[in-house]
DRENDO-586766 format. One record per residue (C-alpha): x, y, z; residue in three letters. Coordinates in nm, 2 decimals, padded with zeros to 4 digits. Example, Ala and Ser with C-alpha at 12.3 -4.5 7.8 and 13.67 -1.06 7.14 Angstrom:
! residues 2
((01.23, -00.45, 00.78), 'Ala')
((01.37, -00.11, 00.71), 'Ser')
***
This chain:
! residues 403
((03.66, 01.65, -05.34), 'Met')
((03.88, 01.36, -05.22), 'Ala')
((04.19, 01.39, -05.00), 'Asp')
((04.41, 01.33, -05.31), 'Arg')
((04.30, 01.67, -05.45), 'Asp')
((04.44, 01.84, -05.14), 'Leu')
((04.76, 01.63, -05.18), 'Gln')
((04.79, 01.73, -05.55), 'Ser')
((04.78, 02.10, -05.45), 'Ile')
((05.07, 02.04, -05.21), 'Val')
((05.27, 01.83, -05.45), 'Asp')
((05.22, 02.07, -05.75), 'Glu')
((05.33, 02.37, -05.54), 'Leu')
((05.63, 02.18, -05.39), 'Ala')
((05.76, 02.08, -05.74), 'Glu')
((05.71, 02.43, -05.87), 'Arg')
((05.89, 02.60, -05.58), 'Leu')
((06.13, 02.32, -05.50), 'Arg')
((06.04, 02.36, -05.14), 'Arg')
((05.86, 02.14, -04.88), 'Ser')
((05.49, 02.22, -04.85), 'Val')
((05.24, 02.12, -04.59), 'Ala')
((04.88, 02.19, -04.50), 'Ile')
((04.74, 02.17, -04.15), 'Asp')
((04.39, 02.21, -04.01), 'Asp')
((04.31, 02.50, -03.77), 'Pro')
((04.44, 02.29, -03.48), 'Ala')
((04.78, 02.24, -03.64), 'Ile')
((04.71, 01.88, -03.73), 'Arg')
((04.87, 01.77, -04.06), 'Leu')
((04.63, 01.71, -04.35), 'Leu')
((04.88, 01.68, -04.64), 'Ala')
((05.25, 01.71, -04.70), 'Ala')
((05.48, 01.70, -05.00), 'Ser')
((05.81, 01.52, -05.04), 'Arg')
((06.11, 01.70, -04.89), 'His')
((06.37, 01.90, -05.08), 'Phe')
((06.64, 01.90, -04.81), 'Gly')
((06.47, 02.19, -04.63), 'Asp')
((06.29, 01.98, -04.37), 'Glu')
((06.37, 02.02, -04.00), 'Asp')
((06.29, 01.81, -03.70), 'Ala')
((05.96, 01.98, -03.65), 'Leu')
((05.84, 01.90, -04.00), 'Arg')
((05.96, 01.54, -03.98), 'Val')
((05.78, 01.49, -03.65), 'Gly')
((05.47, 01.64, -03.79), 'Ser')
((05.47, 01.40, -04.08), 'Val')
((05.54, 01.10, -03.86), 'Leu')
((05.28, 01.19, -03.59), 'Asn')
((05.03, 01.39, -03.80), 'Arg')
((05.06, 01.66, -03.53), 'Ala')
((05.31, 01.86, -03.33), 'Val')
((05.36, 01.90, -02.96), 'Glu')
((05.10, 02.10, -02.78), 'Pro')
((05.36, 02.36, -02.65), 'Arg')
((05.46, 02.42, -03.01), 'Ile')
((05.10, 02.46, -03.12), 'Val')
((05.05, 02.72, -02.85), 'Asp')
((05.36, 02.90, -02.96), 'His')
((05.25, 02.90, -03.32), 'Val')
((04.90, 03.01, -03.24), 'Leu')
((05.03, 03.29, -03.02), 'Ala')
((05.14, 03.46, -03.33), 'His')
((04.78, 03.54, -03.40), 'Gly')
((04.77, 03.34, -03.72), 'Ile')
((04.40, 03.25, -03.68), 'Ser')
((04.32, 03.61, -03.75), 'His')
((04.56, 03.65, -04.05), 'Trp')
((04.42, 03.72, -04.39), 'Ser')
((04.74, 03.72, -04.58), 'Ala')
((05.07, 03.51, -04.56), 'Pro')
((05.33, 03.60, -04.30), 'Gly')
((05.64, 03.47, -04.13), 'Ile')
((05.62, 03.25, -03.82), 'Val')
((05.93, 03.20, -03.61), 'Asp')
((05.93, 02.87, -03.41), 'Val')
((06.19, 02.81, -03.14), 'Glu')
((06.43, 02.54, -03.24), 'Gly')
((06.30, 02.52, -03.59), 'Ala')
((06.34, 02.70, -03.93), 'Ala')
((06.11, 03.00, -04.00), 'Pro')
((05.79, 02.93, -04.18), 'Arg')
((05.58, 03.11, -04.43), 'Leu')
((05.22, 03.07, -04.31), 'Cys')
((04.94, 03.12, -04.57), 'Ala')
((04.60, 03.11, -04.39), 'Pro')
((04.34, 02.90, -04.58), 'Ile')
((04.01, 03.07, -04.58), 'Arg')
((03.68, 03.04, -04.77), 'Arg')
((03.37, 03.24, -04.72), 'Asp')
((03.53, 03.41, -04.42), 'Gly')
((03.59, 03.07, -04.25), 'Met')
((03.93, 02.96, -04.13), 'Leu')
((04.00, 02.61, -04.27), 'Leu')
((04.36, 02.56, -04.22), 'Gly')
((04.72, 02.68, -04.29), 'Tyr')
((04.96, 02.62, -04.58), 'Leu')
((05.33, 02.62, -04.48), 'Trp')
((05.67, 02.67, -04.66), 'Leu')
((06.00, 02.64, -04.48), 'Ile')
((06.32, 02.84, -04.52), 'Asp')
((06.62, 02.83, -04.28), 'Glu')
((06.66, 03.21, -04.32), 'Asn')
((06.29, 03.30, -04.36), 'Gly')
((06.38, 03.44, -04.70), 'Ala')
((06.07, 03.40, -04.92), 'Phe')
((06.04, 03.59, -05.25), 'Thr')
((05.73, 03.77, -05.37), 'Asp')
((05.68, 03.50, -05.62), 'Arg')
((05.68, 03.23, -05.35), 'Glu')
((05.45, 03.43, -05.13), 'Thr')
((05.21, 03.48, -05.41), 'Thr')
((05.22, 03.12, -05.51), 'Ala')
((05.15, 03.01, -05.15), 'Ala')
((04.86, 03.25, -05.12), 'Arg')
((04.71, 03.12, -05.45), 'Asp')
((04.75, 02.76, -05.35), 'Ala')
((04.59, 02.83, -05.01), 'Ala')
((04.29, 02.98, -05.20), 'Ala')
((04.27, 02.66, -05.41), 'Thr')
((04.29, 02.45, -05.09), 'Ala')
((04.01, 02.64, -04.94), 'Gly')
((03.78, 02.53, -05.23), 'Ala')
((03.88, 02.17, -05.14), 'Val')
((03.84, 02.20, -04.76), 'Leu')
((03.51, 02.39, -04.74), 'Leu')
((03.29, 02.11, -04.87), 'Pro')
((03.47, 01.87, -04.63), 'Arg')
((03.41, 02.11, -04.34), 'Leu')
((03.04, 02.15, -04.42), 'Leu')
((03.00, 01.77, -04.44), 'Leu')
((03.18, 01.74, -04.10), 'His')
((02.97, 02.01, -03.94), 'Glu')
((02.65, 01.86, -04.08), 'Arg')
((02.75, 01.52, -03.94), 'Ala')
((02.85, 01.67, -03.61), 'Lys')
((02.52, 01.86, -03.58), 'Ala')
((02.33, 01.55, -03.66), 'Arg')
((02.51, 01.35, -03.39), 'Gln')
((02.46, 01.63, -03.13), 'Glu')
((02.09, 01.64, -03.21), 'Gly')
((02.06, 01.27, -03.15), 'Ile')
((02.25, 01.30, -02.83), 'Leu')
((02.02, 01.58, -02.70), 'Arg')
((01.72, 01.36, -02.79), 'Glu')
((01.88, 01.07, -02.61), 'Leu')
((01.85, 01.26, -02.28), 'Val')
((01.51, 01.42, -02.35), 'Ser')
((01.24, 01.40, -02.09), 'Gly')
((01.01, 01.24, -02.34), 'Asp')
((01.04, 00.86, -02.34), 'Pro')
((00.92, 00.84, -02.70), 'Ala')
((01.19, 01.09, -02.82), 'Val')
((01.46, 00.89, -02.63), 'Arg')
((01.34, 00.57, -02.79), 'Ala')
((01.37, 00.73, -03.14), 'Gln')
((01.71, 00.86, -03.05), 'Ala')
((01.83, 00.51, -02.96), 'Val')
((01.71, 00.38, -03.30), 'Asp')
((01.88, 00.67, -03.48), 'Asp')
((02.21, 00.60, -03.30), 'Leu')
((02.19, 00.24, -03.40), 'Arg')
((02.11, 00.34, -03.76), 'Ala')
((02.41, 00.57, -03.76), 'Glu')
((02.63, 00.28, -03.64), 'Gln')
((02.82, 00.51, -03.41), 'Leu')
((02.87, 00.23, -03.16), 'Phe')
((02.99, -00.11, -03.24), 'Gly')
((02.87, -00.44, -03.08), 'Ala')
((03.15, -00.42, -02.83), 'Glu')
((03.03, -00.10, -02.69), 'Ser')
((02.81, -00.23, -02.41), 'Ser')
((02.88, 00.02, -02.13), 'His')
((02.78, 00.39, -02.15), 'Phe')
((02.89, 00.66, -01.92), 'Thr')
((02.83, 01.04, -01.93), 'Val')
((03.09, 01.29, -01.83), 'Leu')
((02.95, 01.65, -01.79), 'Ala')
((03.16, 01.96, -01.82), 'Val')
((03.07, 02.30, -01.69), 'Gln')
((03.25, 02.63, -01.69), 'Ser')
((03.35, 02.76, -01.34), 'Arg')
((03.35, 03.13, -01.42), 'Ala')
((03.05, 03.35, -01.39), 'Ala')
((03.14, 03.50, -01.73), 'Ala')
((03.11, 03.22, -01.98), 'Val')
((03.41, 03.16, -02.20), 'Pro')
((03.41, 03.21, -02.58), 'Arg')
((03.20, 02.94, -02.74), 'Glu')
((03.48, 02.84, -02.98), 'Val')
((03.72, 02.80, -02.69), 'Val')
((03.48, 02.58, -02.49), 'Phe')
((03.40, 02.35, -02.78), 'Glu')
((03.77, 02.33, -02.88), 'Ala')
((03.86, 02.23, -02.53), 'Ala')
((03.60, 01.96, -02.50), 'Val')
((03.69, 01.82, -02.84), 'Glu')
((04.06, 01.80, -02.72), 'Glu')
((03.93, 01.58, -02.43), 'Gly')
((03.74, 01.36, -02.67), 'Val')
((04.06, 01.29, -02.86), 'Arg')
((04.20, 01.12, -02.54), 'Ala')
((03.96, 00.83, -02.61), 'Val')
((04.14, 00.63, -02.87), 'Thr')
((04.02, 00.26, -02.81), 'Asp')
((03.65, 00.33, -02.77), 'Asp')
((03.38, 00.57, -02.89), 'Val')
((03.33, 00.92, -02.74), 'Ala')
((03.06, 01.16, -02.87), 'Leu')
((03.00, 01.51, -02.74), 'Met')
((02.73, 01.78, -02.72), 'Ala')
((02.81, 02.13, -02.62), 'Ala')
((02.68, 02.48, -02.59), 'Asn')
((02.87, 02.79, -02.47), 'Arg')
((02.93, 02.70, -02.10), 'Ser')
((02.82, 02.33, -02.07), 'Arg')
((02.89, 02.01, -02.24), 'Ala')
((02.87, 01.64, -02.20), 'Trp')
((03.06, 01.34, -02.34), 'Ile')
((02.91, 01.00, -02.40), 'Leu')
((03.16, 00.73, -02.36), 'Leu')
((03.07, 00.40, -02.53), 'Gly')
((03.31, 00.12, -02.41), 'Gln')
((03.35, -00.24, -02.36), 'Arg')
((03.38, -00.19, -01.98), 'Arg')
((03.32, 00.09, -01.74), 'Pro')
((03.57, 00.38, -01.78), 'Pro')
((03.89, 00.35, -01.59), 'Ala')
((03.98, 00.64, -01.37), 'Arg')
((04.30, 00.69, -01.57), 'Ala')
((04.09, 00.75, -01.89), 'Leu')
((03.85, 00.99, -01.72), 'Val')
((04.15, 01.17, -01.56), 'Asp')
((04.32, 01.19, -01.91), 'Ala')
((04.01, 01.34, -02.07), 'Val')
((03.95, 01.60, -01.79), 'Thr')
((04.32, 01.69, -01.79), 'Glu')
((04.33, 01.75, -02.16), 'Arg')
((04.02, 01.97, -02.15), 'Ile')
((04.15, 02.18, -01.86), 'Thr')
((04.49, 02.22, -02.02), 'Thr')
((04.33, 02.33, -02.34), 'Arg')
((04.13, 02.59, -02.15), 'Phe')
((04.45, 02.73, -02.01), 'Arg')
((04.63, 02.73, -02.33), 'Arg')
((04.35, 02.92, -02.51), 'Leu')
((04.36, 03.19, -02.25), 'Gly')
((04.05, 03.10, -02.05), 'Glu')
((04.22, 03.04, -01.71), 'Glu')
((03.94, 03.21, -01.51), 'Thr')
((03.68, 02.98, -01.68), 'Ala')
((03.85, 02.66, -01.59), 'Arg')
((03.60, 02.38, -01.61), 'Pro')
((03.46, 02.13, -01.35), 'Val')
((03.35, 01.78, -01.42), 'Phe')
((03.09, 01.53, -01.31), 'Gly')
((03.08, 01.17, -01.39), 'Leu')
((02.76, 00.97, -01.40), 'Gly')
((02.71, 00.60, -01.33), 'Gly')
((02.77, 00.35, -01.61), 'Thr')
((02.46, 00.19, -01.78), 'Val')
((02.45, -00.10, -02.01), 'Thr')
((02.18, 00.01, -02.25), 'Ala')
((02.15, 00.32, -02.47), 'Leu')
((01.80, 00.37, -02.35), 'Gly')
((01.93, 00.43, -02.00), 'Asp')
((02.19, 00.69, -02.09), 'Val')
((01.95, 00.96, -01.96), 'Val')
((02.01, 00.82, -01.61), 'Thr')
((02.39, 00.86, -01.64), 'Ser')
((02.34, 01.20, -01.79), 'Tyr')
((02.13, 01.33, -01.51), 'Arg')
((02.37, 01.19, -01.25), 'Glu')
((02.67, 01.35, -01.44), 'Ala')
((02.50, 01.70, -01.45), 'Val')
((02.42, 01.68, -01.08), 'Leu')
((02.78, 01.57, -01.00), 'Ala')
((02.92, 01.86, -01.20), 'Ala')
((02.69, 02.09, -01.01), 'Arg')
((02.83, 01.95, -00.69), 'Ala')
((03.19, 02.01, -00.81), 'Ala')
((03.09, 02.37, -00.91), 'Leu')
((02.91, 02.45, -00.58), 'Leu')
((03.13, 02.26, -00.34), 'Leu')
((03.50, 02.28, -00.45), 'Pro')
((03.60, 02.06, -00.16), 'Gly')
((03.44, 01.76, -00.32), 'Ile')
((03.69, 01.77, -00.60), 'Gly')
((03.67, 01.74, -00.98), 'Ser')
((03.57, 01.52, -01.14), 'Pro')
((03.29, 01.46, -00.89), 'Ala')
((03.17, 01.10, -00.92), 'Arg')
((02.81, 01.00, -00.88), 'Trp')
((02.80, 00.73, -00.61), 'Gly')
((03.06, 00.91, -00.40), 'Glu')
((02.88, 01.23, -00.31), 'Leu')
((02.70, 01.10, 00.01), 'Gly')
((02.39, 01.30, 00.11), 'Pro')
((02.46, 01.56, -00.15), 'Tyr')
((02.32, 01.31, -00.41), 'Glu')
((01.98, 01.34, -00.24), 'Leu')
((01.99, 01.72, -00.18), 'Leu')
((02.11, 01.81, -00.53), 'Leu')
((01.79, 01.65, -00.67), 'Lys')
((01.59, 01.93, -00.50), 'Leu')
((01.51, 02.23, -00.72), 'Pro')
((01.72, 02.52, -00.61), 'Pro')
((01.42, 02.72, -00.49), 'Ala')
((01.30, 02.42, -00.28), 'Asp')
((01.65, 02.37, -00.14), 'Leu')
((01.68, 02.74, -00.05), 'Leu')
((01.34, 02.73, 00.12), 'Gly')
((01.42, 02.42, 00.32), 'Ala')
((01.77, 02.54, 00.43), 'Ser')
((01.66, 02.76, 00.74), 'Pro')
((01.64, 02.47, 00.98), 'Val')
((01.49, 02.62, 01.31), 'Pro')
((01.73, 02.43, 01.54), 'Ala')
((02.04, 02.53, 01.36), 'Leu')
((01.91, 02.89, 01.33), 'Ala')
((01.89, 02.89, 01.71), 'Ala')
((02.24, 02.77, 01.74), 'Val')
((02.36, 03.04, 01.50), 'Glu')
((02.20, 03.31, 01.71), 'Arg')
((02.37, 03.19, 02.02), 'Ala')
((02.70, 03.10, 01.85), 'Asp')
((02.86, 03.45, 01.83), 'Thr')
((03.20, 03.30, 01.75), 'His')
((03.09, 03.03, 01.51), 'Asp')
((03.23, 02.77, 01.74), 'Val')
((02.92, 02.55, 01.80), 'Leu')
((02.82, 02.50, 01.43), 'Leu')
((03.19, 02.42, 01.34), 'Thr')
((03.19, 02.17, 01.63), 'Thr')
((02.87, 02.01, 01.52), 'Leu')
((02.99, 01.98, 01.16), 'Thr')
((03.31, 01.82, 01.26), 'Ala')
((03.12, 01.58, 01.50), 'Phe')
((02.90, 01.45, 01.21), 'Phe')
((03.19, 01.45, 00.96), 'Asp')
((03.37, 01.22, 01.19), 'His')
((03.08, 00.98, 01.24), 'Gly')
((03.01, 01.10, 01.59), 'Gly')
((03.35, 00.97, 01.71), 'Asn')
((03.45, 01.18, 02.01), 'Ile')
((03.82, 01.13, 02.00), 'Gln')
((03.86, 01.19, 01.63), 'Arg')
((03.64, 01.50, 01.65), 'Thr')
((03.84, 01.64, 01.94), 'Ala')
((04.16, 01.57, 01.75), 'Asp')
((04.03, 01.74, 01.44), 'Ala')
((03.92, 02.05, 01.64), 'Leu')
((04.24, 02.04, 01.86), 'Arg')
((04.04, 02.06, 02.18), 'Val')
((04.01, 01.84, 02.49), 'His')
((03.74, 01.57, 02.50), 'Arg')
((03.59, 01.75, 02.80), 'Ala')
((03.57, 02.07, 02.60), 'Thr')
((03.40, 01.88, 02.31), 'Leu')
((03.14, 01.73, 02.55), 'Tyr')
((03.07, 02.07, 02.69), 'Gln')
((03.00, 02.21, 02.34), 'Arg')
((02.78, 01.92, 02.24), 'Leu')
((02.58, 01.95, 02.56), 'Lys')
((02.54, 02.32, 02.49), 'Arg')
((02.41, 02.24, 02.14), 'Ile')
((02.16, 02.00, 02.28), 'Glu')
((02.04, 02.26, 02.52), 'Gln')
((01.99, 02.53, 02.25), 'Ile')
((01.83, 02.30, 02.00), 'Thr')
((01.62, 02.08, 02.23), 'Gly')
((01.76, 01.78, 02.03), 'Cys')
((01.94, 01.48, 02.16), 'Ser')
((02.26, 01.37, 01.98), 'Leu')
((02.18, 01.01, 02.10), 'Asp')
((01.86, 01.02, 01.88), 'Ser')
((01.90, 00.90, 01.53), 'Gly')
((01.62, 01.12, 01.40), 'Asp')
((01.77, 01.43, 01.56), 'Asp')
((02.11, 01.35, 01.43), 'Arg')
((01.97, 01.30, 01.08), 'Leu')
((01.78, 01.63, 01.09), 'Met')
((02.08, 01.83, 01.21), 'Leu')
((02.32, 01.67, 00.98), 'His')
((02.10, 01.72, 00.67), 'Leu')
((02.04, 02.08, 00.79), 'Gly')
((02.40, 02.15, 00.79), 'Leu')
((02.44, 02.01, 00.44), 'Lys')
((02.14, 02.22, 00.33), 'Leu')
((02.31, 02.53, 00.47), 'Arg')
((02.63, 02.46, 00.28), 'Val')
((02.44, 02.41, -00.05), 'Leu')
((02.22, 02.71, 00.00), 'Ala')
((02.51, 02.94, 00.06), 'Ala')
((02.68, 02.80, -00.25), 'Ala')
((02.36, 02.86, -00.46), 'Tyr')
((02.34, 03.22, -00.33), 'Arg')
((02.71, 03.28, -00.43), 'Asp')
((02.63, 03.15, -00.78), 'Gln')
((02.27, 03.23, -00.84), 'Pro')
((02.29, 03.17, -01.22), 'Asp')
((02.41, 02.81, -01.16), 'Arg')
***
């Protein structure tokens, strides 16, 4: 049925009760609203003008548990008139909410019954729309998953399908993948994860953003006229993180990885693989920050490409193991790490460690004696530096074996 059918339900109920009536979707975004009868408040006016209300008010409203209601009830909103909320359900699915306003929260049995009946009628309108939406969403997600398949023929077909769907206009010439992963060992509720990622997608208003998600991982494909600005990426990640917190999944807060930008749909798989590895870096190595951006991860971009089993097998570097055995106070390995992190600069390393240059030279000499390596040798330096990075990644993998 068309949108005007939903509007007619709202208008007919409003005229019959002589009250303002509105219908929202499950995220409290306005779908239809009647004319006002002098009972409107600032919240209703803002909802009509903006087609939504402020996130803090949404949180307050949802905190009443209305998503689980099966019958109409009263919702008190700070700074606004009380509302009668009639949940709109069909075949057990929550499709939205029908609202009446009264400054005293005084609704008669007749009004409550009328709201409940109108909500049932609205459910018959919204269910086909939901099914169509979900079918289109599933179709898009299926194409996206094929777009990053390991089979070149499957990827080529996905490119053709995306063009046939006309999801990207001619101006979309830059494609970038943002990967999202749950930080917690216990994955969040699936509905929470998808709702949070969808909230992030809504931050992209001037270009195209498509998403594919499962219970603990998701990715967003940005199709734009130019590579995504940092401000846009930050807006998307902030909205997703905030949504997680508002939905009560603070311990499952997400991390993000941004792949490089490509200029052809057929190359999206490259950006996808980079984004997934960058997200893994953000998960395993919190010091890197989130979003972790491919191209800014240094040697970890090489090491993360190793299968975890191979990385764990390569991590026990004999020279570093010898230092560890002799380094009872963890001074030498800390010194060597700082030395490499500061590019081998003696003064900056000494300052970072808060030791005298002479003390630093003594420690480095001791490391050379234990390992048999020379810190003047490029090959020895490379081996020791990569060995330290391998140790860090291996420790992180052991702490989170399921990642």
